[in-house]
C-alpha positions in Angstrom: 111.7 86.3 124.8 114.7 83.9 124.7 117.3 84.0 122.0 116.0 80.5 120.7 112.5 81.9 120.4 113.6 85.0 118.5 115.7 82.8 116.2 112.8 80.5 115.5 110.4 83.4 114.9 112.8 85.1 112.5 113.4 81.9 110.6 109.6 81.2 110.4 108.8 84.7 109.1 111.5 84.5 106.5 110.4 81.1 105.3 106.8 82.1 105.2 107.7 85.1 103.0 109.8 83.1 100.6 113.3 84.1 101.6 115.9 81.9 100.0 119.0 80.2 101.5 118.2 81.1 105.1 121.4 80.5 107.1 121.6 81.0 110.8 125.2 81.3 112.1 126.1 81.0 115.8 128.7 83.7 116.5 128.4 84.0 120.3 132.0 82.8 120.8 133.4 85.2 118.2 131.8 88.5 119.1 130.0 90.3 121.9 127.9 92.2 119.4 125.3 89.4 118.9 124.8 85.7 119.4 123.3 84.8 116.1 123.4 86.1 112.5 120.8 85.0 110.1 121.6 85.6 106.4 119.0 85.1 103.7 118.6 86.0 100.0 115.8 88.1 98.5 114.9 87.7 94.9 114.6 91.5 94.2 114.8 94.8 95.9 111.0 94.8 96.4 111.2 91.4 97.9 114.0 92.5 100.3 111.9 95.5 101.5 108.9 93.3 102.0 110.9 90.7 103.9 112.2 93.4 106.2 108.8 95.0 106.7 107.1 91.6 107.5 109.9 90.7 109.9 109.8 94.0 111.8 105.9 93.8 112.0 106.0 90.2 113.4 108.8 91.1 115.8 106.8 94.1 117.2 103.7 92.0 117.5 105.6 89.5 119.6 106.5 92.4 122.0 110.0 93.1 120.9 111.4 96.4 119.5 114.2 96.2 116.9 117.3 98.1 117.9 117.7 99.2 114.3 116.9 98.7 110.7 119.3 99.7 108.0 119.3 99.7 104.2 115.6 100.1 103.5 116.2 102.8 100.9 118.7 100.8 98.7 117.2 97.4 99.6 120.2 95.4 98.3 121.2 94.6 101.9 118.8 95.2 104.8 120.0 94.7 108.3 117.5 94.1 111.2 119.2 94.3 114.6 117.3 92.4 117.4 120.2 92.4 119.8 120.9 88.7 120.2 119.9 88.1 116.6 121.0 90.2 113.6 119.3 89.5 110.3 121.0 90.2 106.9 118.5 90.3 104.0 120.6 90.5 100.8 120.2 90.2 97.1 122.0 87.2 95.6 124.8 89.3 94.0 125.4 91.3 97.2 125.4 88.1 99.3 127.9 86.5 97.0 130.2 89.6 96.9 130.4 90.0 100.7 130.4 86.3 101.6 129.5 86.7 105.2 129.1 83.0 105.8 132.7 82.5 104.6 134.0 85.3 106.8 132.3 84.0 109.9 133.2 80.3 109.2 136.9 81.2 108.5 136.9 83.2 111.8 135.3 80.3 113.7 137.7 77.8 112.1 140.7 79.9 113.0 139.5 80.1 116.6 139.0 76.3 116.8 142.5 75.8 115.4 143.9 78.1 118.0 145.2 80.7 115.6 
């Protein structure tokens, strides 16, 4: 499955399961770890767990195997690693505290500016 297809599948599953503020970030020029990060907000720990479970189930049904799933116990921040796409499912407070979008956008801006 191509990266675009994985990204579309991830976004679709998150939307269908009521994830909020789904934000894909293209990081392929910034890191060799992954090409895309998708950050979304869950409304509760239960919702975060459910989003992660649904996502992993759909990914497996599409023939892919996640490289890793972290944070299922605490459920304030779940990470699903699909290789080219890494998904962060976070509670609103956690997302605000870590500000991953800001971190990656600042890094991208610095690279564009030649810093």
